[in-house]
C-alpha positions as semicolon CSV with decimal commas, in nm:
position;residue;x (nm);y (nm);z (nm)
1;M;0,000;0,000;0,000
2;N;0,153;0,329;-0,108
3;N;0,040;0,684;-0,053
4;L;0,061;0,682;0,325
5;N;0,066;1,018;0,496
6;F;0,249;1,043;0,827
7;R;0,173;1,294;1,099
8;L;0,179;1,345;1,472
9;S;-0,132;1,234;1,656
10;S;-0,361;1,481;1,829
11;F;-0,623;1,455;2,100
12;A;-0,889;1,455;1,827
13;D;-0,749;1,120;1,706
14;I;-0,792;0,945;2,042
15;P;-1,127;0,769;1,978
16;Q;-1,014;0,637;1,638
17;L;-0,672;0,534;1,777
18;V;-0,817;0,352;2,079
19;D;-1,040;0,157;1,841
20;L;-0,748;0,076;1,607
21;I;-0,511;-0,029;1,888
22;N;-0,763;-0,250;2,066
23;K;-0,880;-0,403;1,737
24;S;-0,521;-0,477;1,634
25;Y;-0,406;-0,622;1,966
26;R;-0,720;-0,786;2,104
27;E;-0,942;-0,905;1,819
28;Q;-0,898;-1,169;1,553
29;Q;-1,001;-1,033;1,216
30;G;-0,946;-1,189;0,878
31;R;-0,580;-1,233;0,803
32;S;-0,454;-1,046;1,109
33;W;-0,142;-1,201;1,255
34;T;-0,064;-0,940;1,520
35;T;-0,344;-1,008;1,763
36;E;-0,254;-1,110;2,119
37;L;-0,605;-1,244;2,185
38;E;-0,479;-1,598;2,243
39;W;-0,239;-1,483;2,518
40;V;-0,387;-1,165;2,668
41;K;-0,746;-1,065;2,747
42;G;-0,892;-0,723;2,813
43;L;-0,834;-0,384;2,656
44;R;-0,485;-0,293;2,535
45;I;-0,549;0,079;2,590
46;T;-0,820;0,318;2,711
47;E;-0,889;0,674;2,603
48;H;-0,752;0,797;2,936
49;Q;-0,427;0,598;2,898
50;L;-0,376;0,728;2,545
51;E;-0,448;1,084;2,656
52;E;-0,179;1,048;2,925
53;Q;0,066;0,903;2,673
54;L;0,012;1,197;2,436
55;Q;0,097;1,440;2,718
56;L;0,436;1,287;2,798
57;R;0,718;1,527;2,716
58;N;0,955;1,262;2,578
59;S;0,691;1,067;2,387
60;T;0,554;1,095;2,033
61;L;0,279;0,898;1,865
62;L;0,300;0,894;1,487
63;I;0,004;0,810;1,267
64;A;-0,007;0,666;0,917
65;E;-0,321;0,741;0,722
66;T;-0,452;0,682;0,371
67;E;-0,517;0,962;0,127
68;F;-0,874;0,956;0,258
69;S;-0,752;1,042;0,612
70;K;-0,830;0,693;0,745
71;I;-0,582;0,603;1,019
72;V;-0,434;0,263;0,930
73;A;-0,138;0,245;1,168
74;C;0,034;0,410;1,461
75;I;0,368;0,382;1,636
76;G;0,486;0,532;1,962
77;L;0,836;0,667;2,024
78;T;0,969;0,735;2,371
79;F;1,304;0,913;2,381
80;E;1,532;0,843;2,674
81;N;1,904;0,917;2,684
82;S;2,056;0,783;2,361
83;Q;1,780;0,539;2,276
84;V;1,425;0,545;2,149
85;E;1,173;0,289;2,269
86;I;0,918;0,176;2,014
87;G;0,574;0,083;2,143
88;T;0,201;0,117;2,070
89;F;0,285;-0,010;1,721
90;C;-0,007;-0,151;1,528
91;T;-0,151;-0,178;1,181
92;D;-0,516;-0,210;1,091
93;P;-0,579;-0,582;1,026
94;Q;-0,741;-0,490;0,691
95;V;-0,408;-0,362;0,555
96;Q;-0,172;-0,615;0,710
97;N;0,061;-0,800;0,472
98;M;0,066;-0,492;0,247
99;R;0,399;-0,350;0,370
100;V;0,228;-0,085;0,582
101;G;0,399;-0,197;0,904
102;R;0,739;-0,202;0,738
103;S;0,686;0,151;0,600
104;V;0,569;0,278;0,938
105;L;0,866;0,126;1,124
106;E;1,117;0,266;0,871
107;Y;0,954;0,609;0,886
108;A;0,956;0,604;1,269
109;E;1,326;0,512;1,285
110;Q;1,414;0,794;1,043
111;Y;1,186;1,038;1,228
112;A;1,349;0,949;1,561
113;L;1,697;1,012;1,421
114;K;1,587;1,350;1,283
115;E;1,441;1,443;1,622
116;D;1,755;1,331;1,807
117;P;2,065;1,277;1,590
118;H;2,248;1,141;1,898
119;L;2,035;0,828;1,921
120;T;2,238;0,509;1,913
121;N;1,963;0,248;1,910
122;A;1,596;0,162;1,909
123;V;1,452;-0,083;2,160
124;M;1,119;-0,263;2,180
125;Y;0,955;-0,529;2,393
126;V;0,771;-0,823;2,235
127;L;0,573;-1,103;2,399
128;D;0,796;-1,410;2,420
129;V;0,517;-1,628;2,275
130;R;0,504;-1,421;1,954
131;S;0,773;-1,606;1,759
132;E;0,643;-1,486;1,420
133;L;0,653;-1,124;1,540
134;I;1,003;-1,167;1,683
135;A;1,112;-1,312;1,346
136;Y;0,949;-1,013;1,168
137;Y;1,151;-0,767;1,377
138;E;1,467;-0,972;1,329
139;R;1,420;-0,930;0,953
140;R;1,403;-0,553;1,018
141;G;1,742;-0,559;1,196
142;Y;1,634;-0,601;1,559
143;V;1,809;-0,860;1,777
144;K;1,707;-1,018;2,105
145;T;1,929;-0,881;2,382
146;G;1,865;-1,164;2,626
147;N;1,686;-0,928;2,864
148;E;1,336;-1,035;2,962
149;Q;1,078;-0,867;3,183
150;P;0,759;-0,993;3,343
151;Y;0,436;-0,897;3,166
152;P;0,338;-0,552;3,305
153;V;0,005;-0,643;3,466
154;E;0,021;-0,324;3,676
155;A;0,025;-0,111;3,358
156;N;-0,337;-0,214;3,297
157;V;-0,277;-0,319;2,935
158;G;-0,454;-0,655;2,956
159;V;-0,441;-0,969;3,166
160;P;-0,229;-1,265;3,057
161;R;-0,417;-1,587;2,981
162;V;-0,090;-1,784;2,994
163;S;0,253;-1,732;3,147
164;I;0,426;-1,473;2,927
165;K;0,724;-1,240;2,942
166;L;0,846;-0,945;2,740
167;V;1,158;-1,000;2,530
168;E;1,379;-0,697;2,471
169;M;1,488;-0,641;2,110
170;K;1,734;-0,376;1,998
171;K;1,857;-0,227;1,673
172;D;2,161;-0,006;1,622
173;L;2,064;0,317;1,448
174;I;2,417;0,437;1,381
């Protein structure tokens, strides 16, 4: 899918983004392969949580939309010291397998480097049970660091159905 427009999110986007994020992470639709429904139940994000995220000084949420202003993907960037953490990354299940995610990730990495030319790497956390997603990020240059963290139940981003951990993945940006 070509002709994506990228922009910063705004408070006006919150309802559409909450729907997109929860649909991407917590529902099984068509050919979607990014859902966590099998491993995590409950909402991935609420309007209040997204509103708080948009107010963080070191955080940016980028949006990809079609020429008809339909939001089809988003990706969050949190800048800390010399690294950027990638999170809240999702693509509308209707446009998955159309290179949208790849375009969004590449754009986000380039955007982060423009915002902070001193960045040395990007880091993300992926559910350990998501082997196909880990492989996807490995094809994009990310490597598992060996660091693992417990699933953040206290962050109120869903309740694990099975025992899961977060795997840290990192990519050098320089």
